[in-house]
C-alpha positions in Angstrom: -11.3 -28.9 20.8 -10.7 -31.3 17.7 -11.1 -28.4 15.3 -7.6 -26.4 16.7 -6.2 -25.9 12.9 -8.2 -23.0 11.0 -6.9 -20.1 8.3 -8.0 -16.8 9.7 -8.1 -13.6 8.4 -7.2 -10.2 10.6 -7.6 -6.4 10.1 -6.2 -3.5 11.6 -8.1 -0.4 11.5 -6.7 2.9 12.8 -6.2 6.3 11.8 -3.3 9.1 11.4 -4.1 12.6 10.9 -6.3 12.8 7.9 -6.2 9.5 7.0 -7.9 6.3 7.8 -6.2 3.1 7.5 -6.8 -0.5 7.0 -4.4 -3.5 7.0 -5.4 -6.9 6.6 -3.6 -9.9 7.0 -4.6 -13.7 6.1 -2.3 -16.5 7.9 -3.2 -19.8 5.8 -2.7 -22.1 8.8 -3.2 -21.1 12.8 -2.9 -23.7 15.2 -5.0 -22.4 18.4 -2.7 -24.5 21.0 0.8 -23.7 19.4 0.7 -20.3 17.8 0.8 -17.3 19.9 -2.3 -14.8 20.4 -2.4 -10.9 21.1 -2.9 -10.7 25.0 -6.4 -9.2 24.3 -7.4 -11.8 21.6 -5.7 -14.8 23.9 -8.1 -13.4 26.6 -11.6 -14.2 24.3 -10.1 -17.0 22.4 -12.7 -19.3 23.8 -15.0 -16.4 22.5 -13.4 -16.5 19.1 -13.5 -20.2 18.6 -17.1 -20.2 19.4 -18.4 -17.5 17.3 -15.8 -17.5 14.6 -14.9 -13.7 14.8 -14.0 -11.3 17.2 -13.6 -7.0 17.0 -11.8 -5.5 20.0 -11.2 -2.0 20.4 -7.3 -1.3 21.5 -6.0 1.2 23.2 -2.5 3.1 21.8 0.4 0.7 23.1 -1.2 -2.4 24.2 -1.0 -4.6 20.3 2.7 -2.9 20.2 5.1 -1.7 22.9 3.7 1.6 24.2 5.9 4.3 23.2 8.3 5.7 25.4 10.0 9.3 24.8 13.7 7.9 25.3 13.0 6.5 22.6 13.1 9.8 20.7 16.8 10.3 20.3 19.5 12.3 18.5 22.5 11.9 16.5 25.0 13.5 14.9 25.4 12.7 10.7 28.7 11.4 11.7 27.2 8.4 13.2 25.7 7.0 10.5 27.0 4.2 8.8 26.7 5.7 4.9 29.5 3.5 3.3 28.8 0.5 4.9 25.5 0.8 3.5 27.1 2.2 0.1 24.6 5.6 0.7 26.7 8.2 0.8 24.7 10.6 -1.0 21.2 10.0 1.1 19.4 13.0 2.2 17.6 11.8 5.4 13.9 14.2 4.8 11.7 14.9 8.1 9.0 12.5 8.5 10.5 9.4 6.3 11.3 5.8 7.4 15.4 4.2 7.1 16.3 1.3 8.5 17.9 1.2 12.2 21.0 -0.7 10.7 21.8 3.0 9.2 22.8 3.9 12.8 25.8 3.5 14.5 27.6 3.2 17.7 24.0 3.3 19.7 24.1 -0.6 19.8 22.2 -1.5 16.7 23.5 -3.9 14.6 24.1 -3.2 11.0 21.6 -5.3 9.4 18.3 -4.3 12.0 15.7 -3.5 9.0 13.0 -2.1 11.7 12.0 1.2 10.4 12.7 4.2 12.6 11.5 7.8 11.8 13.5 11.3 11.0 11.9 13.4 13.1 13.9 16.3 12.7 17.2 17.1 10.1 19.0 20.4 10.9 22.0 19.6 8.4 24.0 18.4 11.5 22.3 16.1 14.0 19.0 14.1 13.9 16.3 13.6 15.5 15.6 10.0 15.4 12.1 8.2 16.7 12.5 4.3 17.1 9.4 3.7 18.2 7.1 1.3 17.0 4.9 3.6 14.2 2.1 2.4 15.6 2.7 3.1 19.2 0.8 5.9 19.3 -2.5 4.8 17.8 -6.1 3.2 18.9 -6.5 0.2 16.8 -9.8 -1.7 15.9 -8.9 -5.3 15.6 -10.9 -8.0 13.6 -10.2 -11.4 13.8 -11.9 -13.9 11.6 -12.1 -17.7 11.1 -12.3 -18.5 7.8 -11.9 -22.1 6.9 -11.0 -25.1 9.9 -8.5 -27.3 8.5 -8.3 -31.2 8.8 -5.5 -32.5 10.6 -3.2 -33.6 8.0 -2.8 -29.9 7.5 -1.0 -30.0 10.9 2.7 -28.6 10.3 5.6 -29.3 12.8 8.0 -26.7 13.4 8.0 -23.3 15.6 4.7 -20.9 16.8 3.5 -17.7 15.1 3.7 -14.7 16.8 0.2 -13.5 15.5 0.6 -9.8 16.9 4.5 -9.6 15.6 3.1 -10.5 12.4 0.4 -8.1 11.8 2.2 -5.2 13.0 5.9 -5.9 11.7 7.6 -4.6 8.3 4.7 -2.0 7.2 2.0 -1.2 9.0 2.2 2.4 10.7 4.7 3.6 7.9 1.7 5.3 5.6 0.8 7.4 8.2 2.2 10.7 8.5 2.3 13.2 12.1 0.5 15.9 12.9 3.3 18.5 13.6 5.9 18.0 10.6 5.4 17.9 7.1 6.9 14.6 5.8 9.5 15.8 3.1 9.3 13.2 0.1 10.6 15.7 -2.6 14.0 16.6 -2.0 16.4 14.8 -4.1 15.0 14.9 -7.7 11.9 12.1 -7.0 10.6 12.1 -10.3 14.1 10.9 -12.3 13.7 7.7 -14.1 16.5 5.2 -15.6 14.9 5.6 -19.1 14.1 9.3 -20.0 12.8 8.5 -23.6 9.6 9.1 -24.6 7.4 6.9 -22.8 5.4 6.4 -26.2 8.8 4.6 -27.3 8.9 2.0 -24.6 5.1 1.7 -24.5 4.7 1.3 -28.5 4.3 -2.7 -28.9 1.6 -4.4 -26.7 2.7 -5.9 -23.1 -0.1 -8.6 -22.7 1.1 -9.8 -19.4 -0.2 -9.7 -16.0 1.2 -6.9 -13.4 0.0 -9.3 -10.6 -1.2 -12.6 -9.9 -4.4 -13.5 -10.0 -5.1 -13.2 -6.1 -4.2 -9.6 -6.6 -6.3 -8.9 -9.3 -9.3 -10.3 -7.4 -8.6 -8.1 -4.5 -8.4 -5.2 -7.1 -11.5 -6.4 -8.2 -12.9 -6.5 -4.9 -11.6 -3.3 -3.8 -13.0 -1.2 -7.1 -16.7 -3.3 -6.5 -17.2 -1.1 -3.2 -17.0 1.9 -5.2 -18.0 1.1 -8.9 -22.0 0.4 -9.3 -24.1 -0.5 -12.5 -24.8 2.5 -14.8 -21.6 4.6 -13.6 -18.9 6.0 -16.2 -16.0 5.2 -14.9 -12.1 6.8 -15.9 -9.7 3.8 -16.1 -6.7 5.9 -16.1 -3.4 4.7 -17.8 -5.4 1.8 -18.5 -4.1 -1.3 -20.2 -5.6 -5.0 -21.2 -7.1 -5.6 -18.0 -8.9 -3.1 -15.6 -9.8 -5.3 -13.0 -13.4 -5.0 -12.9 -16.2 -7.6 -12.7 -18.6 -5.7 -14.3 -18.8 -5.6 -18.1 -19.6 -3.0 -21.0 -23.4 -3.9 -20.4 -23.1 -2.3 -17.0 -20.2 0.1 -16.9 -19.2 2.9 -19.3 -15.6 2.7 -19.2 -13.1 5.1 -20.5 -9.7 4.0 -20.7 -6.8 6.3 -21.0 -3.2 4.7 -21.7 -0.4 4.7 -23.8 -1.0 1.9 -26.2 -4.0 1.4 -28.4 -3.7 -1.9 -29.0 -3.6 -3.1 -25.6 -7.0 -1.0 -24.7 -8.4 -2.1 -27.8 -8.2 -6.0 -26.1 -9.6 -4.6 -22.9 -13.1 -6.4 -22.6 -14.3 -3.9 -20.4 -13.1 -0.9 -22.0 -16.3 1.5 -23.9 -14.0 4.2 -25.4 -10.2 4.2 -25.7 -8.1 7.7 -25.5 -4.1 7.3 -26.1 -2.3 10.2 -24.1 0.9 10.3 -22.3 0.4 12.2 -19.2 4.0 12.5 -18.7 4.0 14.9 -21.8 0.6 16.3 -21.4 -1.2 15.8 -17.8 -4.0 17.7 -19.0 -7.1 15.5 -19.7 -9.8 16.5 -23.1 -12.9 15.7 -20.7 -15.6 18.2 -19.6 -15.8 19.0 -16.3 -17.6 16.8 -13.5 -17.7 13.9 -16.7 -17.0 11.2 -14.2 -18.3 9.1 -11.3 -15.6 7.6 -10.7 -11.7 7.1 -11.6 -9.3 4.3 -10.8 -5.8 3.7 -11.7 -4.1 0.6 -11.5 -0.4 -0.4 -10.6 0.8 3.1 -12.9 1.1 5.7 -9.8 4.4 4.9 -9.9 5.5 6.3 -13.3 3.8 9.6 -13.1 6.8 12.4 -13.3 4.0 15.3 -12.2 1.4 13.6 -10.5 0.4 17.1 -9.0 -1.1 18.3 -12.0 -2.8 14.8 -12.9 -4.6 14.6 -9.4 -5.7 18.2 -10.2 -7.0 17.1 -13.3 -8.5 13.9 -12.3 -10.4 16.4 -9.6 -11.6 18.4 -12.3 -13.3 15.7 -14.1 -14.7 13.8 -11.5 -18.1 14.6 -10.2 -18.8 16.0 -6.6 -18.1 13.3 -4.2 -16.6 10.8 -6.9 -14.0 8.7 -5.8 -10.3 8.0 -7.3 -9.0 4.9 -6.3 -5.5 4.1 -6.9 -4.3 0.6 -6.5 -0.6 -1.0 -6.5 1.9 -3.6 -5.6 5.5 -4.0 -5.4 6.1 -4.7 -8.9 7.1 -2.5 -11.9 9.1 -1.8 -15.1 12.6 -0.8 -13.7 13.7 1.9 -16.3 10.3 3.4 -16.2 9.8 3.4 -12.3 10.2 7.2 -10.7 13.5 7.4 -8.3 11.3 8.3 -5.0 9.0 4.9 -5.7 12.1 3.0 -5.2 13.4 4.5 -2.0 10.5 4.2 0.0 9.2 1.2 1.8 6.4 -0.3 0.3 3.7 0.6 3.5 5.3 4.5 2.9 4.3 4.4 -0.9 0.5 5.1 0.1 1.9 7.5 2.3 3.1 8.7 -0.6 0.1 8.7 -2.4 -1.8 10.0 0.4 0.4 13.1 -0.2 -0.8 13.6 -3.7 -4.2 13.8 -2.8 -3.8 16.3 -0.4 -1.7 18.4 -2.0 -4.3 18.5 -5.1 -6.4 20.3 -2.3 -9.4 18.9 -4.4 -10.0 15.7 -2.4 -11.5 14.4 1.0 -12.0 11.7 3.4 -9.0 9.6 2.4 -8.2 6.1 3.2 -5.2 3.3 2.6 -5.7 -0.2 2.7 -3.2 -3.3 2.6 -3.6 -6.9 1.8 -0.9 -9.5 2.5 -0.4 -13.1 3.2 -2.9 -14.8 0.8 -1.4 -17.7 -0.9 -0.7 -17.5 -4.8 -2.7 -20.1 -7.0 -0.5 -23.0 -7.9 -0.5 -22.7 -11.4 0.7 -19.6 -11.4 4.2 -19.4 -13.3 6.1 -17.8 -10.0 4.4 -20.7 -7.9 6.0 -22.3 -5.6 8.9 -19.5 -5.9 6.7 -17.1 -4.2 4.1 -18.8 -2.6 2.4 -15.9 -1.2 0.1 -14.0 -3.7 1.5 -10.3 -4.3 0.4 -7.6 -1.4 -2.0 -5.1 -3.0 -1.7 -1.6 -1.6 -5.2 0.7 -2.1 -5.0 4.6 -1.7 -8.3 6.4 -2.4 -10.5 9.9 -1.5 -13.5 11.6 -3.1 -13.6 14.9 -4.7 -14.6 17.4 -2.1 
């Protein structure tokens, strides 16, 4: 086939306990003749090339290695590479993921960063699961040809293992097990380097982009699924950009943030509230005021998320969505300790825990978006050619 060079988008949809997940990946260059497709896609490659898209229902263990009970092992605390990893004070939480290289004397090299899950920790021994975190989940796979590329885009070098790229380094880590509680909150999780009141840190406006333009467009696309003309929206922890495509004439958006000037420069905000949620998590709005609430690249700064989530639930109308988005950048001195300790995909699992602990939200979802190219006029191009990853978690007021 002449048009064997393409851009493709893939998505994996799967369900863990009480949560639906979607992991999206973009591949800017795929060669049908050289790159390695998952077996089920390979079998229907002609259909994909002719129709431009493919939907498959995959049994558990068909996209990644099947679950094997023998990969659930017991190891004593004395066989952990604490000193090598400079993690002498680490406390392994049940349900959490850690790099395999922390283990020693079981044939795993210290540079192996693949995640393993702690199933049980009694203080003396650990039960560790080395299976892929997606190994027990059926998966709906969608593959779509986005564009055909000319021969000038043909590249040399090695093949891409598409199945490996789709499933490694994240997908599955946001899911919780049905029979154990994930222990996120054992070791002063909300400590921060900078303990001064947040209004002091944010007293001067920071009119900077916290994600690149492509990631911002993905935020807007996600919000656009929920925000419709005529709605009253709460933009929680707002700044100068709400990443919303609708304007003041279509939405009534109330911003609540720490800097007055930043919010006043936000073109979509109709009202501005200055409030430090870490000092005063209570919201001054009536019950069931808003049709939706968004929170963009800020959830990692909350030191009392339980109180904030309950308040958001109070001011949302029944059935209204609370949508949280974030990426992999933050202010180092103000981010919470727990956030920095987690894998980016595991952070989505943490946010679903916030939703669940509030006992106010239902129909929880997570979504990840990776692999899209960064615009060439971006300040960080070409040092970082990929767009910032996007992570989203949402639920609905019950």
